[in-house]
VEXDREN-2710 file (C-alpha; in Angstrom, 1 decimal):
% VEXDREN-2710
k/r/px/py/pz
1/MET/103.7/107.1/102.3
2/LYS/102.7/106.5/98.7
3/ARG/99.2/105.9/97.8
4/ASN/98.0/102.9/95.8
5/TYR/96.0/104.3/93.0
6/LYS/96.2/108.0/92.1
7/ILE/93.5/110.6/92.6
8/LEU/96.0/113.0/91.1
9/SER/94.1/113.2/87.7
10/LEU/92.5/116.2/89.3
11/LEU/96.0/117.7/90.1
12/LEU/97.4/117.4/86.7
13/LEU/98.0/119.7/83.7
14/PHE/97.7/117.9/80.5
15/ALA/98.9/119.1/77.2
16/PHE/97.5/116.2/75.2
17/GLY/100.2/116.6/72.5
18/SER/102.3/114.0/71.0
19/CYS/105.8/113.0/72.0
20/SER/108.4/112.1/69.4
21/PHE/110.3/108.9/70.0
22/THR/113.1/107.1/68.2
23/THR/111.6/104.4/65.9
24/LYS/111.8/101.2/67.7
25/LYS/110.1/97.9/67.0
26/PHE/108.6/96.2/70.1
27/SER/107.7/92.6/70.3
28/ASN/107.3/90.2/73.1
29/PRO/104.6/87.5/73.2
30/ASP/104.3/88.0/76.9
31/LYS/101.9/91.1/77.4
32/ASP/103.4/92.0/80.8
33/LYS/107.0/92.0/79.4
34/LEU/106.0/93.9/76.4
35/LEU/104.4/96.5/78.7
36/ILE/107.6/96.8/80.6
37/GLN/109.7/97.1/77.5
38/ILE/107.6/100.0/76.2
39/ILE/107.1/101.7/79.5
40/THR/110.9/101.8/80.2
41/PHE/111.7/102.9/76.7
42/VAL/109.1/105.8/76.9
43/LEU/110.4/106.9/80.3
44/GLU/114.0/107.0/79.2
45/GLN/113.3/108.8/75.8
46/GLY/110.4/111.1/76.7
47/HIS/110.5/112.1/80.4
48/PHE/111.4/115.6/81.1
49/ASP/114.1/114.7/83.6
50/PRO/114.7/111.0/83.3
51/ILE/116.5/109.3/86.3
52/ALA/119.0/106.5/85.9
53/MET/117.9/103.1/86.4
54/ASN/120.6/102.0/88.7
55/ASP/120.9/100.4/92.2
56/ASN/119.5/103.5/93.9
57/PHE/116.5/103.4/91.7
58/SER/116.1/99.6/92.3
59/ALA/116.1/100.1/96.1
60/GLU/113.6/102.9/96.0
61/LEU/111.3/100.8/93.8
62/PHE/111.6/97.8/96.0
63/THR/110.7/99.7/99.2
64/ASP/107.8/101.6/97.6
65/TYR/106.3/98.5/95.9
66/ILE/106.3/96.5/99.2
67/GLU/104.8/99.5/101.1
68/ILE/102.0/100.0/98.4
69/LEU/101.2/96.4/98.6
70/ASP/101.1/96.1/102.4
71/PRO/101.2/99.6/103.9
72/VAL/99.8/98.4/107.3
73/LYS/101.9/95.2/107.4
74/ARG/99.0/92.8/107.8
75/TYR/99.9/90.4/105.1
76/PHE/103.7/89.9/104.7
77/HIS/105.8/88.3/107.3
78/GLU/109.3/89.0/108.0
79/SER/110.4/85.9/106.2
80/ASP/108.6/87.1/103.1
81/TYR/110.4/90.4/103.3
82/LYS/113.8/88.7/103.6
83/GLU/113.0/86.5/100.7
84/PHE/112.0/89.5/98.5
85/GLU/115.0/91.5/99.7
86/LYS/117.4/89.5/97.6
87/TYR/115.9/91.4/94.6
88/LYS/116.3/94.8/96.1
89/TYR/119.3/95.9/94.1
90/PHE/118.6/93.9/90.9
91/LEU/115.2/95.4/89.8
92/ASP/116.9/97.9/87.5
93/ASN/118.6/94.9/85.8
94/GLN/115.3/93.0/85.5
95/LEU/113.6/95.9/83.9
96/LYS/116.3/96.5/81.4
97/ALA/116.0/92.8/80.5
98/THR/112.3/93.0/80.6
99/GLU/112.1/90.5/83.4
100/ILE/109.4/90.3/85.9
101/THR/110.6/87.6/88.3
102/PHE/110.3/90.0/91.3
103/PHE/106.7/90.9/90.5
104/ASN/105.7/87.2/90.0
105/VAL/107.3/86.1/93.4
106/VAL/105.9/89.0/95.4
107/ASN/102.4/88.7/93.7
108/LYS/102.2/84.9/94.2
109/ARG/103.1/85.4/98.0
110/MET/100.6/88.3/98.3
111/LEU/97.7/86.2/97.0
112/GLU/98.6/83.4/99.4
113/ARG/98.8/85.9/102.4
114/ILE/95.5/87.4/101.4
115/GLU/93.8/83.9/101.6
116/GLU/95.5/83.3/104.9
117/SER/94.2/86.8/106.2
118/LYS/90.6/85.7/105.4
119/GLY/90.9/83.0/107.9
120/ILE/92.7/85.2/110.4
121/TYR/90.1/88.0/110.5
122/LYS/87.2/85.5/110.8
123/GLU/88.9/83.9/113.7
124/VAL/89.5/87.2/115.4
125/LEU/86.0/88.4/115.0
126/SER/84.6/85.1/116.2
127/GLU/85.8/85.9/119.8
128/PRO/84.5/88.8/121.9
129/PHE/86.7/91.8/122.6
130/ASP/87.4/92.8/126.1
131/TYR/87.2/96.6/126.2
132/ASN/88.2/96.7/129.9
133/ILE/91.8/95.9/129.6
134/ASP/94.4/98.6/129.0
135/GLU/96.1/98.4/125.5
136/GLU/96.8/100.7/122.7
137/PHE/96.8/100.8/119.0
138/ASP/99.1/102.9/116.8
139/THR/97.7/103.9/113.5
140/ASN/101.2/105.1/112.3
141/TYR/102.1/101.9/110.5
142/GLU/105.6/103.1/109.8
143/ASN/106.3/102.3/113.5
144/SER/105.3/98.8/112.9
145/LYS/107.6/95.8/111.8
146/PHE/106.8/92.7/109.9
147/VAL/105.5/89.8/112.0
148/ASN/107.5/86.6/112.6
149/SER/104.7/84.1/112.8
150/ARG/100.9/83.5/112.3
151/LYS/100.3/84.0/115.9
152/GLU/101.9/87.5/115.7
153/MET/99.9/88.2/112.6
154/LYS/96.7/87.2/114.3
155/GLU/97.5/89.7/117.1
156/ARG/98.1/92.4/114.8
157/TRP/94.8/91.8/113.2
158/ARG/93.1/91.6/116.5
159/LYS/94.2/95.1/117.5
160/GLN/93.3/96.5/114.1
161/LEU/89.8/94.9/114.1
162/LYS/89.2/95.8/117.7
163/PHE/90.1/99.5/117.0
164/SER/87.8/99.4/114.0
165/THR/85.0/97.8/116.1
166/LEU/85.2/100.3/118.9
167/SER/83.4/102.9/116.8
168/ASN/80.5/100.5/116.1
169/TYR/80.5/99.5/119.8
170/ASP/80.1/103.2/120.9
171/ASP/77.5/103.9/118.3
172/LEU/75.3/101.1/119.5
173/ILE/75.7/102.0/123.1
174/GLU/74.6/105.6/122.3
175/GLN/71.6/104.2/120.3
176/GLU/70.4/102.1/123.3
177/LYS/70.7/105.1/125.6
178/GLN/68.6/107.2/123.2
179/ALA/66.1/104.5/122.9
180/LYS/65.7/104.3/126.6
181/GLU/65.4/108.1/126.9
182/LYS/62.5/108.2/124.3
183/ASP/60.9/105.2/125.8
184/PRO/61.5/104.4/129.5
185/SER/59.8/100.9/129.0
186/TYR/62.4/100.0/126.5
187/VAL/64.5/97.0/127.5
188/MET/68.2/97.8/126.6
189/LYS/70.4/95.3/125.1
190/THR/73.1/93.7/127.2
191/ASP/76.7/94.7/126.8
192/ALA/77.3/91.2/125.5
193/GLN/74.7/91.7/122.8
194/ILE/76.1/95.1/121.9
195/GLU/79.7/93.8/121.7
196/LYS/78.6/91.0/119.4
197/GLU/76.5/93.2/117.2
198/SER/79.5/95.6/116.8
199/ARG/81.8/92.7/115.9
200/ASP/79.3/91.4/113.2
201/ALA/79.1/95.0/111.6
202/THR/82.9/94.9/111.3
203/LEU/82.7/91.4/109.9
204/LYS/80.2/92.5/107.4
205/SER/82.2/95.5/106.4
206/ILE/85.4/93.6/105.9
207/ASP/83.8/90.9/104.0
208/ILE/82.6/93.4/101.7
209/TYR/86.0/94.9/101.4
210/PHE/87.6/91.6/100.3
211/ASN/84.7/90.4/98.2
212/ASP/84.1/93.6/96.3
213/ASN/87.7/94.9/96.0
214/ILE/90.5/92.6/96.7
215/ASP/88.9/89.5/95.1
216/ASP/87.9/91.4/92.1
217/LEU/91.6/92.2/91.3
218/GLN/92.9/90.1/88.4
219/ARG/96.5/89.6/87.5
220/GLU/96.4/92.5/85.2
221/ASP/95.2/94.8/88.0
222/TRP/98.1/93.7/90.3
223/PHE/100.6/94.2/87.5
224/ALA/99.3/97.7/86.9
225/ILE/100.1/98.5/90.5
226/TYR/103.7/97.3/90.0
227/VAL/104.0/99.3/86.6
228/ASN/102.6/102.4/88.3
229/THR/105.1/102.1/91.2
230/ILE/107.9/102.0/88.6
231/VAL/106.8/105.2/86.7
232/GLU/106.0/107.1/90.0
233/GLU/109.7/106.9/90.8
234/PHE/110.3/109.5/88.0
235/ASP/108.0/112.2/89.5
236/PRO/104.6/112.3/91.3
237/HIS/102.6/113.0/88.1
238/THR/103.9/110.3/85.8
239/TYR/101.7/107.5/86.2
240/TYR/100.3/104.5/84.3
241/LEU/96.7/104.5/83.1
242/ALA/95.3/100.9/82.7
243/PRO/92.7/100.5/80.0
244/ARG/89.8/101.2/82.4
245/GLY/91.6/104.0/84.1
246/LYS/92.3/105.8/80.6
247/GLU/88.4/105.5/80.0
248/ASP/87.7/107.0/83.4
249/PHE/90.3/109.8/82.8
250/ASP/88.7/110.8/79.6
251/GLN/85.3/111.0/81.2
252/ARG/86.6/113.3/84.0
253/MET/88.4/115.6/81.5
254/SER/85.4/116.0/79.2
255/GLY/82.7/116.0/82.0
256/LYS/80.6/113.6/80.1
257/LEU/80.1/109.9/79.3
258/GLU/77.8/107.7/77.2
259/GLY/75.6/105.2/79.0
260/ILE/72.5/105.0/81.3
261/GLY/73.6/107.7/83.8
262/ALA/73.8/105.7/86.9
263/ARG/76.7/105.2/89.5
264/LEU/77.1/101.5/90.3
265/GLN/78.8/99.6/93.1
266/LYS/79.4/96.0/93.8
267/ARG/77.9/94.6/97.0
268/MET/78.7/90.9/97.8
269/ASP/78.4/89.6/94.2
270/TYR/75.5/92.0/93.4
271/ILE/75.8/95.2/91.1
272/LYS/73.8/97.9/92.9
273/ILE/72.7/101.4/91.7
274/VAL/74.0/103.9/94.2
275/GLU/73.3/107.1/92.4
276/LEU/71.1/108.3/89.4
277/ILE/72.9/111.0/87.6
278/SER/70.4/114.1/87.1
279/GLY/69.2/114.4/83.6
280/GLY/70.5/111.0/82.6
281/PRO/68.5/108.3/80.7
282/ALA/68.0/106.2/84.0
283/TRP/67.0/109.3/85.9
284/ARG/64.6/110.4/83.2
285/SER/63.0/107.0/82.9
286/LYS/61.7/107.2/86.5
287/LYS/61.8/103.3/86.3
288/LEU/65.1/102.9/88.2
289/GLU/65.8/103.8/91.9
290/VAL/68.8/103.9/94.2
291/GLU/69.3/100.4/95.8
292/ASP/68.0/98.5/92.8
293/VAL/70.1/95.5/92.0
294/ILE/71.0/94.7/88.3
295/LEU/70.8/90.9/87.8
296/LYS/71.0/90.7/83.9
297/VAL/71.9/92.8/80.9
298/LYS/70.6/92.3/77.3
299/GLN/71.6/94.3/74.3
300/GLU/69.1/95.3/71.7
301/ASP/70.7/93.0/69.0
302/GLU/70.9/90.0/71.4
303/GLU/68.3/87.3/72.0
304/PHE/69.3/86.4/75.5
305/PRO/70.6/88.4/78.5
306/VAL/73.9/88.1/80.3
307/ASN/73.7/87.3/84.0
308/ILE/76.1/89.6/85.8
309/VAL/75.7/88.3/89.3
310/GLY/79.1/87.7/90.7
311/MET/80.8/89.4/87.8
312/ARG/83.5/91.9/88.5
313/ILE/82.1/95.4/88.5
314/ASN/84.4/96.6/85.6
315/ASP/83.2/93.6/83.5
316/ALA/79.6/94.4/84.3
317/ILE/79.9/98.0/83.4
318/LYS/81.1/97.1/79.9
319/TYR/77.7/95.4/79.3
320/ILE/75.7/98.2/80.8
321/LYS/77.4/101.1/79.1
322/GLY/77.2/101.7/75.4
323/PRO/77.0/104.3/72.6
324/LYS/74.3/107.0/72.5
325/GLY/70.9/105.9/71.0
326/THR/71.4/102.2/71.7
327/LYS/68.9/100.3/73.9
328/VAL/69.7/98.0/76.8
329/THR/67.4/95.9/78.8
330/LEU/68.2/95.6/82.5
331/THR/66.7/92.8/84.6
332/ILE/66.3/94.6/88.0
333/LYS/65.5/93.3/91.5
334/LYS/63.8/96.1/93.4
335/VAL/64.0/96.7/97.1
336/ASP/60.7/95.1/97.7
337/GLY/62.0/91.9/96.0
338/THR/60.1/92.1/92.7
339/VAL/61.9/91.5/89.5
340/LYS/61.3/93.2/86.3
341/ASP/62.8/94.1/82.9
342/ILE/63.4/97.8/82.1
343/ASP/64.4/99.2/78.8
344/ILE/66.8/102.2/78.8
345/VAL/68.0/104.1/75.7
346/ARG/71.6/105.2/76.3
347/ASP/72.6/108.8/75.9
348/VAL/75.3/111.3/76.5
349/VAL/75.4/112.1/80.3
350/GLU/76.8/115.4/81.2
351/LEU/78.4/115.4/84.7
352/VAL/77.2/119.0/85.2
353/GLU/79.0/119.6/88.6
354/THR/82.1/119.5/86.5
355/TYR/81.2/122.5/84.6
356/ALA/81.4/126.3/85.2
357/LYS/78.5/127.9/87.1
358/SER/77.9/131.6/88.1
359/SER/75.8/133.7/90.3
360/ILE/74.7/137.3/90.6
361/VAL/75.0/139.2/94.1
362/ASN/74.0/142.6/95.1
363/LYS/76.2/144.4/97.5
364/GLY/74.9/147.8/98.5
365/ASP/74.2/149.6/95.3
366/LYS/76.7/147.4/93.3
367/LYS/76.1/144.3/91.4
368/PHE/78.8/141.6/91.2
369/GLY/79.4/138.2/89.6
370/VAL/80.8/134.9/91.0
371/ILE/82.0/132.1/88.6
372/ASN/82.9/128.8/90.1
373/LEU/85.2/126.5/88.0
374/PRO/85.8/123.1/89.4
375/ALA/88.3/122.1/86.7
376/PHE/89.8/123.1/83.4
377/TYR/87.8/120.6/81.5
378/VAL/87.9/119.9/77.8
379/ASP/86.7/117.4/75.2
380/PHE/89.3/117.3/72.4
381/LYS/87.0/115.5/70.2
382/ASP/84.6/118.4/70.5
383/TYR/86.7/121.4/71.7
384/GLU/84.4/124.0/70.2
385/ASN/81.4/122.9/72.3
386/ILE/83.0/121.5/75.5
387/ASN/85.7/123.4/77.0
388/ALA/86.0/125.5/80.3
389/ALA/87.2/128.6/78.5
390/MET/84.1/128.8/76.3
391/ASP/81.7/128.2/79.3
392/VAL/83.4/130.9/81.3
393/LYS/83.1/133.2/78.5
394/ASN/79.4/132.5/78.1
395/GLU/78.9/132.9/81.9
396/ILE/80.8/136.3/81.7
397/GLU/78.3/137.5/79.0
398/ARG/75.2/136.4/81.0
399/LEU/76.6/138.3/84.0
400/LYS/77.3/141.3/82.1
401/SER/73.7/141.4/80.7
402/GLU/72.7/141.6/84.3
403/GLY/74.9/144.7/85.0
404/MET/77.9/143.1/86.6
405/GLU/80.4/145.6/87.9
406/GLY/83.1/143.1/89.2
407/LEU/83.8/139.4/89.0
408/VAL/85.1/136.8/91.4
409/LEU/86.7/133.7/89.7
410/ASP/86.7/131.0/92.2
411/LEU/89.4/128.4/91.5
412/ARG/89.6/126.9/95.1
413/ASN/89.9/123.1/95.0
414/ASN/90.4/123.3/91.2
415/GLY/93.1/120.7/90.4
416/GLY/93.8/121.8/86.9
417/GLY/93.1/120.2/83.4
418/SER/93.7/121.3/79.9
419/LEU/96.6/123.7/78.9
420/PRO/94.8/125.1/75.8
421/ALA/91.8/125.8/77.9
422/VAL/93.6/127.9/80.5
423/VAL/95.5/129.9/77.8
424/ASP/92.1/130.6/76.1
425/MET/90.6/131.6/79.4
426/ALA/93.4/134.0/80.6
427/GLY/92.9/135.6/77.2
428/LEU/89.3/136.5/78.2
429/PHE/90.7/139.1/80.7
430/ILE/93.6/140.8/78.7
431/LYS/93.9/142.3/75.3
432/GLU/96.7/140.0/74.1
433/GLY/100.0/138.6/75.1
434/PRO/101.9/135.7/76.7
435/ILE/100.0/133.5/79.3
436/VAL/102.6/130.8/80.2
437/GLN/106.0/129.5/79.1
438/VAL/106.9/125.9/78.6
439/ARG/110.2/124.2/78.3
440/SER/111.3/120.7/77.2
441/THR/114.6/119.1/78.1
442/GLY/117.2/120.4/75.7
443/GLU/114.9/122.6/73.8
444/ALA/114.2/126.3/73.6
445/LYS/111.3/127.6/75.6
446/GLU/108.0/128.1/74.0
447/VAL/105.7/131.1/74.9
448/LEU/102.0/130.2/74.6
449/LYS/100.2/133.5/74.0
450/ASP/96.6/134.8/73.8
451/MET/96.3/136.0/70.1
452/ASP/92.8/137.3/70.4
453/LYS/92.6/141.1/70.9
454/SER/89.1/140.9/72.2
455/ILE/88.4/141.1/76.0
456/SER/85.4/139.5/77.5
457/TRP/85.7/141.2/80.9
458/ASP/87.8/144.4/81.5
459/GLY/86.4/145.3/84.9
460/PRO/87.6/144.6/88.5
461/LEU/88.7/140.9/89.0
462/VAL/89.4/138.8/92.0
463/VAL/90.8/135.1/91.8
464/LEU/90.1/132.9/94.8
465/VAL/92.6/130.0/95.3
466/ASN/93.7/127.6/98.0
467/GLU/96.2/124.8/98.7
468/ILE/94.4/122.5/96.3
469/SER/94.4/124.8/93.4
470/ALA/96.9/123.2/91.0
471/SER/98.3/123.2/87.5
472/ALA/96.1/125.1/85.1
473/SER/94.6/127.0/88.2
474/GLU/98.2/128.1/89.1
475/ILE/98.8/129.2/85.4
476/MET/95.8/131.3/85.5
477/ALA/96.3/132.8/88.9
478/ALA/100.0/133.5/88.1
479/ALA/99.2/135.1/84.7
480/MET/96.5/137.4/86.3
481/GLN/99.0/138.3/89.1
482/ASP/101.9/139.1/86.8
483/TYR/99.8/141.3/84.6
484/LYS/98.5/143.0/87.8
485/ARG/95.0/142.1/86.2
486/ALA/93.5/140.6/89.4
487/ILE/94.0/140.3/93.1
488/ILE/94.7/136.9/94.3
489/ILE/93.1/136.0/97.6
490/GLY/93.8/132.6/99.3
491/SER/96.2/130.4/100.9
492/LYS/100.0/131.2/101.6
493/GLN/100.6/129.3/98.3
494/THR/98.9/127.1/95.8
495/TYR/99.7/123.3/95.3
496/GLY/103.0/123.9/93.5
497/LYS/102.7/121.7/90.4
498/GLY/104.8/123.2/87.6
499/THR/105.0/120.2/85.2
500/VAL/103.1/119.4/82.0
501/GLN/102.0/115.7/81.0
502/ASN/101.3/114.2/77.7
503/VAL/99.0/111.2/77.8
504/ILE/100.6/108.6/75.5
505/ASN/98.5/105.8/74.0
506/LEU/100.9/102.8/74.4
507/ASN/99.1/100.9/71.8
508/LYS/100.2/103.5/69.2
509/MET/103.9/102.4/69.9
510/LEU/103.2/99.0/68.2
511/ARG/102.9/98.7/64.4
512/SER/100.6/95.7/65.1
513/ASN/99.2/94.7/68.5
514/THR/98.0/91.2/69.2
515/SER/98.4/91.6/72.9
516/GLY/95.3/93.5/73.8
517/ASP/94.9/96.9/75.2
518/LEU/98.1/98.2/76.9
519/GLY/96.6/101.3/78.3
520/ALA/98.2/104.7/78.5
521/LEU/101.0/106.7/80.3
522/ALA/100.8/110.1/81.7
523/LEU/104.2/111.3/81.1
524/THR/105.9/114.5/82.4
525/THR/107.4/116.0/79.4
526/GLN/107.6/119.6/80.1
527/LYS/107.9/122.3/82.9
528/TYR/105.9/125.5/82.7
529/TYR/106.9/128.8/84.0
530/ARG/105.1/132.2/84.7
531/ILE/105.6/135.0/82.2
532/ASN/107.9/136.7/84.7
533/GLY/110.2/133.6/84.4
534/GLY/109.5/132.1/87.9
535/SER/108.2/128.6/88.4
536/VAL/105.3/127.5/90.5
537/GLN/107.0/124.2/91.0
538/LEU/107.1/123.5/94.7
539/GLU/106.4/127.2/95.6
540/GLY/103.0/127.6/94.1
541/VAL/101.4/130.9/93.5
542/LYS/101.6/133.2/96.7
543/SER/98.4/135.1/97.3
544/ASP/98.3/138.9/97.4
545/VAL/96.0/138.5/100.3
546/ARG/96.8/135.4/102.4
547/VAL/94.0/133.9/104.5
548/PRO/93.9/130.8/106.6
549/GLY/92.0/127.7/105.6
550/ARG/91.3/124.2/106.5
551/PHE/94.4/123.0/104.7
552/SER/96.8/125.6/106.2
553/PHE/98.7/123.2/108.5
554/ILE/98.3/119.9/106.5
555/ASP/100.8/118.6/104.1
556/VAL/99.0/118.6/100.8
557/GLY/101.2/120.4/98.3
558/GLU/103.9/119.2/95.7
559/LYS/106.7/119.8/98.1
560/ASP/105.2/117.1/100.3
561/LYS/105.1/114.4/97.6
562/GLU/107.8/112.0/96.8
563/ASN/110.1/112.5/93.9
564/PRO/109.0/116.0/92.9
565/LEU/111.0/117.9/90.1
566/PRO/113.1/120.9/91.5
567/TRP/112.2/124.5/91.3
568/ASP/114.0/126.7/88.8
569/GLU/113.5/129.7/86.6
570/ILE/114.0/131.1/83.1
571/ASP/114.0/134.4/81.4
572/ALA/110.8/136.5/81.4
573/ALA/108.6/136.9/78.4
574/ASP/107.8/140.2/77.0
575/TYR/104.5/141.4/78.4
576/THR/102.5/144.5/79.2
577/PRO/100.9/144.9/82.6
578/TRP/97.2/145.8/82.8
579/GLU/96.8/149.3/81.4
580/TYR/93.7/150.5/83.4
581/TYR/94.8/152.3/86.5
582/PHE/93.5/151.2/89.9
583/ASP/95.1/151.5/93.4
584/TYR/96.3/147.9/93.5
585/ASN/98.5/148.2/96.5
586/GLU/96.0/150.2/98.6
587/THR/93.3/147.7/97.9
588/VAL/95.4/144.8/99.0
589/LYS/96.4/146.7/102.0
590/ARG/92.7/147.3/103.0
591/SER/92.0/143.7/102.4
592/LYS/94.8/142.5/104.8
593/GLU/93.6/144.9/107.4
594/ARG/90.1/143.4/107.3
595/MET/91.4/139.9/107.3
596/VAL/93.6/140.3/110.3
597/ASN/90.6/141.5/112.3
598/ASN/88.1/139.0/111.0
599/GLU/86.9/136.7/113.9
600/GLN/85.6/134.1/111.5
601/LEU/89.1/133.7/110.0
602/LYS/90.7/133.5/113.3
603/LEU/88.4/130.7/114.3
604/ILE/89.1/128.9/111.0
605/GLU/92.8/129.1/111.6
606/GLU/92.4/127.9/115.2
607/ASN/90.3/124.9/113.8
608/ALA/93.0/124.1/111.1
609/LYS/95.6/123.9/113.9
610/TRP/93.3/121.8/116.0
611/VAL/92.7/119.4/113.1
612/LYS/96.4/119.2/112.4
613/ASN/96.9/118.2/116.1
614/LYS/94.3/115.5/115.8
615/ILE/95.9/114.1/112.6
616/ASP/99.3/113.9/114.4
617/GLU/97.7/111.8/117.2
618/THR/98.2/108.2/116.1
619/VAL/98.0/106.2/119.4
620/TYR/94.6/105.3/120.6
621/SER/93.4/103.5/123.8
622/LEU/91.5/100.2/123.2
623/ASN/90.0/100.6/126.6
624/TYR/86.4/101.7/126.0
625/LYS/86.3/104.1/129.0
626/LYS/89.5/105.9/128.0
627/TYR/88.5/105.9/124.3
628/LYS/85.0/107.2/125.2
629/ALA/86.7/109.9/127.4
630/LYS/88.9/111.0/124.4
631/LEU/85.8/111.1/122.2
632/ASP/83.9/113.3/124.7
633/LEU/86.8/115.5/125.0
634/ASN/87.2/116.0/121.3
635/GLU/83.4/116.7/121.0
636/GLU/83.7/119.2/123.7
637/GLU/86.7/120.9/122.0
638/SER/85.0/121.0/118.6
639/GLU/82.0/122.8/119.9
640/LYS/83.6/126.2/119.6
641/PHE/84.2/125.5/115.9
642/LYS/80.5/125.0/115.1
643/ALA/80.3/128.7/114.5
644/ILE/82.3/128.3/111.4
645/SER/79.4/126.4/109.6
646/GLU/76.8/128.7/111.2
647/TYR/78.5/131.9/109.8
648/GLN/76.1/134.0/107.8
649/THR/76.8/137.0/105.6
650/ASN/74.1/139.6/104.7
651/LEU/74.5/138.7/101.0
652/THR/72.0/137.1/98.8
653/PHE/73.0/135.2/95.7
654/LYS/70.7/134.4/92.8
655/SER/70.9/132.8/89.2
656/HIS/71.1/135.1/86.2
657/SER/68.2/135.3/83.9
658/TYR/69.4/132.6/81.4
659/GLU/69.7/130.1/84.1
660/MET/66.3/131.1/85.5
661/SER/64.8/130.3/82.1
662/LEU/66.4/126.8/82.3
663/PHE/64.6/126.2/85.5
664/GLN/61.2/126.6/83.7
665/LYS/61.8/123.6/81.5
666/ASP/64.3/121.8/83.9
667/THR/64.2/118.0/83.7
668/THR/66.8/117.7/86.4
669/ASP/67.2/119.0/89.9
670/LEU/69.3/122.0/88.7
671/LYS/67.3/124.6/90.6
672/GLU/67.7/122.8/93.8
673/LYS/71.5/122.4/93.3
674/ARG/71.8/126.1/92.6
675/GLU/69.9/127.0/95.6
676/ARG/72.1/125.0/97.8
677/TRP/75.2/126.6/96.1
678/HIS/73.8/130.1/96.6
679/GLN/73.3/129.2/100.4
680/SER/76.8/128.1/100.8
681/LEU/78.1/131.2/99.1
682/SER/76.1/133.3/101.5
683/GLN/78.0/131.5/104.4
684/ASP/81.4/131.9/102.7
685/VAL/83.7/134.4/104.4
686/TYR/86.2/134.2/101.5
687/ILE/83.6/135.1/98.9
688/GLU/82.5/137.9/101.4
689/GLU/86.0/139.4/101.4
690/ALA/86.5/138.9/97.6
691/LEU/83.3/141.1/97.2
692/ASN/84.8/143.7/99.5
693/VAL/87.9/143.8/97.4
694/LEU/85.8/144.2/94.2
695/GLU/83.9/147.1/95.9
696/ASP/87.3/148.7/96.7
697/LEU/88.5/148.2/93.1
698/LYS/85.4/149.6/91.6
699/MET/85.8/152.8/93.6
700/SER/89.3/153.2/92.4
701/TYR/88.8/152.0/88.8
702/PRO/88.4/155.2/86.6
703/ILE/87.9/154.8/83.0
704/LYS/91.3/156.2/82.0
705/LYS/94.6/154.8/80.9
706/VAL/98.1/155.5/82.1
707/ALA/101.3/155.0/80.2
708/SER/102.0/151.3/79.6
709/THR/105.2/149.7/80.7
710/VAL/106.6/146.8/78.8
711/VAL/108.4/144.4/81.2
712/ARG/111.4/142.8/79.7
713/LYS/114.2/140.8/81.1
END
């Protein structure tokens, strides 16, 4: 099943280059049609492997779009589907003619059905649920069919809402039991009261969902969903970035934003502060708090504030954000009901948890370092100061000053990022040479090389990966593996994304634009290959030492996505394997032997299988006694897995001297964050084994060189 909006920006590898297109003049007074015209042209001219827009494409697009709009089949009727179906094999023709009739018809009906649904769910939740009758609910919506009447639709909503409410119902019953245990004189609520409260909680939740999410969607948002469905037919990583999405993407890539440093959320017409970003202007002011509600916003050059109550959150954010150094006045309603004006001077806010961080650990008489890299971030407007490679280099120097004898580079859950950043980073560990090969359709391959002969770290190296490590992480792991520069520990294989995207500003396709911001397109323009000629597409990087993890039995990789590009290979590049001798094979053998006998890993694998079985269970009883019995059984079965979170090594992690100096003048909660990270490292069986491997490598790492072999193909 396809997802609505992508979270795959963390699973991408972006080149940020420019694509060359045939000169073409685009003009259409209708913004939607203009967008279709440009998008289809860019896809056909620039995609690495463009697909034919024919009847097969049309049928796939039809099915995917309806599924994305109504995945649980709680809006459209069978009659709607039949009406839409007449367009099933004509969408390709509409796109070529820049027609959007299908979208208009479906969107109009979708909005009508949404309004009907509001009445239906309120009807359903106005009546008590009977939890004594035997009936079931299947969460696998692919087994469901479209309904034929409002009566059938109400019944579908009834079961969905009853299932949702069961959890509230059980929580309230448990709360009452606990209250009675603490105070025997406590008068417990009746079952009828508990049932009503649980329904009221569901009603409040679904009201918020419609008010804060569905009702906030404007036509341009619905159209963006349609455009995104079109481009996803080409491959999983080609997708449309609406204007707001492009801005969010840039922030994630650079790890910084300009504004007040607060995360906001809409709650029933009100914009509420849900988090203050450490070190940001709002945090530093000590005047704003989580749960404060923003009523009005006034710019420093304006006389009167703008009332943002009832405003779409994206529109409200436009007023609140702004350039560094500018002042904004927020009218705030505090939790106690008081209302006050608060001045905040906007600043650059660094999302520090995006950035590289490191730790020192002593193991016996040896000292090792751990660097965690959440993403291959970069700010192309300020590459010299904000990029992952530079930060990792700095962390290496700080660890070396502490006497580091071996390094763990942790790329688990790292979904990728910048291509230049990973090439630069790989160069920190080798003298010089190729890092990755890229190929465009119909063009000769390009070998991206490290040209800097300096090496930041020439000692023992372990790279940690898992099934979520993707794109740039896979390039890094593959290069270190091909050079035999590091031992890769982790999952059977990494994510398996071997494609490169360019982010194309669609506004630049126009000589003059009077239609407003058209957004951008993340377009797959190249595939990348290991220096040995192989591709990671679908197959990923296979670890030298394979260990089970929580994703081991769950479909999370590229091969499990819709429309992935195929695997292939090209000629190898010329490269020289790492020239310092160490017993690579013996070290891998020792690690595998330890892993096979590791009780913690056995338990993790058993838990992963258990979780997969629970995911595969889709049918649930709506009879409370049976539902509760199943919950109790799950709780009983899960008891054995508590030992996973209680696992403790005998290792102690600490910050290096440079970071400790920051704690002295820290205006954020950096020290507390690092202490929590160090605690998690001390409970991490994968880190523990990585350090064991470093110890083995250190023992077999003499300062001598053997004859180098140039690998050619």
